[in-house]
ZAMARGU-4260 file (C-alpha; in steps of 0.2 Angstrom, whole numbers, plus 5000, padded with zeros to 4 digits):
<rodrens>
0) 4897/5820/4471 | 4899/5828/4487 | 4905/5846/4488 | 4913/5842/4505 | 4928/5831/4506
5) 4938/5825/4521 | 4956/5821/4518 | 4963/5809/4531 | 4981/5814/4534 | 4994/5801/4533
10) 5005/5799/4549 | 5023/5806/4546 | 5038/5795/4551 | 5047/5811/4555 | 5041/5817/4572
15) 5046/5835/4570 | 5039/5837/4553 | 5022/5829/4559 | 5020/5844/4571 | 5019/5856/4556
20) 5010/5843/4545 | 4993/5851/4547 | 4998/5869/4542 | 5009/5863/4528 | 4995/5852/4521
25) 4983/5867/4521 | 4996/5878/4512 | 4999/5864/4500 | 4981/5861/4496 | 4978/5880/4494
30) 4991/5881/4480 | 4989/5864/4472 | 4970/5863/4472 | 4968/5882/4468 | 4979/5880/4453
35) 4972/5863/4446 | 4954/5867/4449 | 4954/5885/4446 | 4946/5890/4462 | 4953/5889/4480
40) 4941/5878/4491 | 4937/5882/4509 | 4950/5873/4520 | 4951/5869/4538 | 4958/5856/4550
45) 4945/5843/4556 | 4947/5828/4567 | 4937/5812/4562 | 4936/5798/4575 | 4953/5803/4582
50) 4961/5804/4565 | 4968/5821/4559 | 4961/5827/4543 | 4958/5842/4532 | 4941/5847/4527
55) 4939/5853/4509 | 4923/5862/4505 | 4918/5867/4488 | 4926/5865/4471 | 4929/5846/4474
60) 4914/5838/4466 | 4917/5827/4451 | 4931/5816/4444 | 4941/5832/4439 | 4946/5834/4457
65) 4951/5816/4461 | 4969/5815/4455 | 4974/5832/4463 | 4966/5826/4480 | 4975/5810/4479
70) 4992/5818/4474 | 4993/5829/4489 | 5008/5824/4500 | 4999/5821/4516 | 4983/5811/4509
75) 4980/5794/4517 | 4962/5793/4510 | 4947/5804/4506 | 4930/5803/4513 | 4915/5811/4505
80) 4903/5820/4517 | 4886/5815/4510 | 4877/5823/4525 | 4879/5829/4543 | 4870/5824/4558
85) 4858/5839/4561 | 4859/5837/4580 | 4878/5837/4579 | 4885/5847/4564 | 4903/5842/4569
90) 4899/5824/4567 | 4900/5820/4548 | 4892/5804/4540 | 4907/5800/4528 | 4909/5788/4514
95) 4926/5783/4507 | 4929/5790/4490 | 4939/5778/4478 | 4954/5788/4471 | 4965/5785/4456
100) 4982/5777/4460 | 4993/5792/4456 | 5010/5784/4459 | 5015/5771/4446 | 5029/5762/4455
105) 5031/5755/4473 | 5034/5766/4488 | 5051/5758/4491 | 5058/5768/4476 | 5058/5783/4488
110) 5060/5775/4505 | 5074/5761/4503 | 5089/5772/4501 | 5093/5780/4518 | 5107/5792/4522
115) 5111/5807/4534 | 5103/5823/4528 | 5090/5815/4517 | 5074/5825/4515 | 5059/5816/4521
120) 5047/5809/4507 | 5032/5818/4512 | 5041/5835/4511 | 5048/5830/4494 | 5031/5826/4487
125) 5025/5842/4493 | 5039/5852/4485 | 5036/5843/4468 | 5017/5846/4469 | 5020/5864/4472
130) 5032/5866/4458 | 5020/5857/4446 | 5005/5868/4452 | 5015/5883/4446 | 5018/5876/4429
135) 5008/5882/4414 | 5008/5863/4409 | 5003/5857/4427 | 4991/5844/4420 | 5007/5835/4414
140) 5010/5829/4432 | 4995/5818/4430 | 4999/5810/4413 | 5018/5809/4414 | 5022/5823/4401
145) 5028/5836/4413 | 5047/5840/4413 | 5055/5841/4430 | 5073/5847/4434 | 5081/5846/4451
150) 5098/5855/4450 | 5103/5849/4467 | 5097/5831/4467 | 5109/5823/4480 | 5105/5804/4480
155) 5089/5806/4470 | 5075/5808/4483 | 5066/5821/4471 | 5070/5811/4455 | 5063/5795/4463
160) 5047/5804/4468 | 5046/5811/4450 | 5049/5793/4443 | 5035/5786/4454 | 5023/5799/4446
165) 5028/5793/4429 | 5039/5808/4424 | 5055/5808/4416 | 5066/5819/4427 | 5083/5827/4425
170) 5094/5829/4440 | 5112/5837/4443 | 5124/5834/4457 | 5142/5839/4459 | 5146/5826/4473
175) 5153/5811/4464 | 5150/5799/4479 | 5131/5804/4479 | 5130/5801/4460 | 5138/5784/4461
180) 5127/5779/4476 | 5111/5784/4467 | 5116/5776/4451 | 5120/5759/4460 | 5104/5760/4469
185) 5093/5763/4453 | 5101/5748/4445 | 5098/5737/4461 | 5080/5743/4463 | 5076/5740/4445
190) 5083/5722/4445 | 5074/5718/4462 | 5057/5723/4455 | 5061/5714/4438 | 5060/5730/4428
195) 5067/5730/4411 | 5080/5744/4411 | 5095/5751/4404 | 5109/5762/4413 | 5121/5770/4401
200) 5135/5782/4408 | 5145/5793/4397 | 5157/5807/4399 | 5149/5824/4401 | 5159/5837/4391
205) 5157/5855/4386 | 5168/5862/4372 | 5181/5848/4376 | 5180/5851/4395 | 5175/5836/4405
210) 5162/5842/4419 | 5158/5824/4425 | 5147/5810/4419 | 5130/5808/4411 | 5119/5794/4416
215) 5104/5790/4405 | 5092/5777/4413 | 5076/5770/4405 | 5064/5759/4415 | 5050/5749/4407
220) 5038/5735/4413 | 5043/5723/4399 | 5056/5720/4385 | 5044/5726/4371 | 5040/5742/4379
225) 5059/5745/4382 | 5064/5741/4364 | 5050/5752/4357 | 5057/5767/4368 | 5041/5768/4378
230) 5049/5767/4395 | 5052/5781/4407 | 5069/5790/4406 | 5079/5798/4420 | 5094/5808/4417
235) 5108/5811/4430 | 5121/5824/4427 | 5136/5823/4438 | 5141/5841/4437 | 5141/5858/4445
240) 5123/5865/4444 | 5130/5882/4439 | 5135/5874/4423 | 5118/5867/4418 | 5114/5881/4406
245) 5129/5874/4396 | 5125/5856/4398 | 5107/5856/4393 | 5104/5857/4374 | 5103/5874/4367
250) 5084/5876/4366 | 5079/5868/4383 | 5093/5877/4392 | 5085/5894/4388 | 5067/5888/4388
255) 5065/5874/4401 | 5047/5869/4401 | 5041/5861/4417 | 5045/5862/4435 | 5061/5865/4446
260) 5059/5859/4464 | 5075/5860/4474 | 5081/5859/4492 | 5094/5873/4491 | 5101/5880/4506
265) 5094/5867/4518 | 5110/5856/4519 | 5126/5861/4529 | 5143/5863/4520 | 5152/5847/4516
270) 5167/5842/4506 | 5167/5842/4487 | 5177/5830/4477 | 5195/5834/4480 | 5192/5839/4498
275) 5188/5858/4496 | 5174/5863/4507 | 5158/5868/4499 | 5139/5871/4503 | 5125/5863/4493
280) 5117/5880/4494 | 5118/5889/4477 | 5104/5902/4482 | 5117/5916/4485 | 5123/5914/4467
285) 5112/5915/4452 | 5104/5898/4452 | 5106/5888/4436 | 5089/5879/4439 | 5080/5896/4440
290) 5089/5903/4425 | 5083/5887/4415 | 5065/5890/4421 | 5056/5898/4406 | 5041/5895/4395
295) 5028/5893/4409 | 5039/5884/4422 | 5037/5884/4441 | 5050/5885/4454 | 5049/5878/4472
300) 5064/5883/4482 | 5067/5876/4500 | 5078/5888/4511 | 5085/5888/4528 | 5079/5905/4535
305) 5094/5905/4547 | 5106/5907/4533 | 5095/5915/4519 | 5080/5926/4523 | 5065/5928/4511
310) 5070/5945/4505 | 5088/5940/4500 | 5082/5924/4492 | 5068/5934/4482 | 5082/5946/4476
315) 5093/5931/4470 | 5078/5923/4461 | 5073/5940/4453 | 5091/5942/4447 | 5088/5925/4438
320) 5073/5931/4430 | 5060/5924/4442 | 5046/5932/4452 | 5042/5926/4470 | 5024/5923/4473
325) 5023/5916/4491 | 5024/5926/4506 | 5038/5926/4519 | 5034/5911/4531 | 5020/5904/4520
330) 5028/5886/4522 | 5038/5889/4537 | 5042/5874/4549 | 5056/5868/4560 | 5067/5854/4554
335) 5080/5854/4568 | 5089/5866/4579 | 5099/5873/4565 | 5086/5873/4551 | 5071/5884/4551
340) 5064/5880/4534 | 5052/5889/4522 | 5048/5887/4503 | 5048/5901/4490 | 5037/5898/4475
345) 5042/5908/4460 | 5038/5909/4441 | 5048/5917/4427 | 5043/5935/4424 | 5035/5930/4407
350) 5025/5916/4414 | 5008/5916/4405 | 4998/5914/4421 | 5008/5924/4433 | 4994/5936/4438
355) 4982/5921/4441 | 4995/5913/4452 | 5000/5929/4461 | 4982/5930/4466 | 4983/5913/4475
360) 4998/5920/4485 | 4988/5935/4490 | 4973/5924/4495 | 4983/5912/4506 | 4980/5913/4524
365) 4992/5921/4536 | 5010/5913/4535 | 5014/5899/4547 | 5020/5906/4564
</rodrens>
């Protein structure tokens, strides 16, 4: 197997995001491949026949690298460079590499539901990949055993990505309209694709106080799998994310094992049920998602640098028991005139591989300008 791979980058439907896609792809590959393969390959942008690509040199030979390469958010396809023209070293002689089908459900699970302020699907995939790479159980993203918590799930963009990967995610959202919209979409999508499924909504209470509703969904390809409990589960908690430590069962609430991707601080203020203005950002308060991140979990937090800088966000995460590993500006990119977005990668202070992951942060190329 070749030690040089060319990842052809998928075009982005979002024009502004596409302008930063190359730098974001390199930063994502640095963390994801470095964590999954145990060594950071050499990465550089490379154009092939007019198509934008990312050259990955070293540490990519063999089947062990195939799923991580296929999982990267910008991967359209992968070419193996078997040899290069000695008269023109910049002209590769590539061969397509068959890759495993990482997503387990059709792409319209992510793309059908449209609404103002929705995070684009490529960025969502990047966020999930990064959070998973930080987990001590990162291989679980490949076999469906990794836990994923989105404490600000909105209308389920991240949950849908996790479901496509075969995970059983948990999401929390305070906005009742968002919860109802996503619940209705999930049922409609399952019926349209003839998935056998159950959707059960019950009252969500803590010590007699009703916080909202809990929806438990299970999807399976056939009745037998569903009856045997072999489907994929999705839990939607209609509550304030700051109450997650009370809502989750006692053990997981203090030892959440898995990933915690969230898009906190990227959305503007809006009205909560009852008309009181609020912001979806919880980053200035002790974030419940980060407090639940224990036992080798990873946190990927998207922030708007115009409202929350790296130092302040790092201090908040430290107060929640997490150590930031990524540099200021490591994933910086423009979303629109009001959002200058970056990603903070963090792990609990007691993470068993914290130093190894910190070394990845130290070795990353200069932050995106």
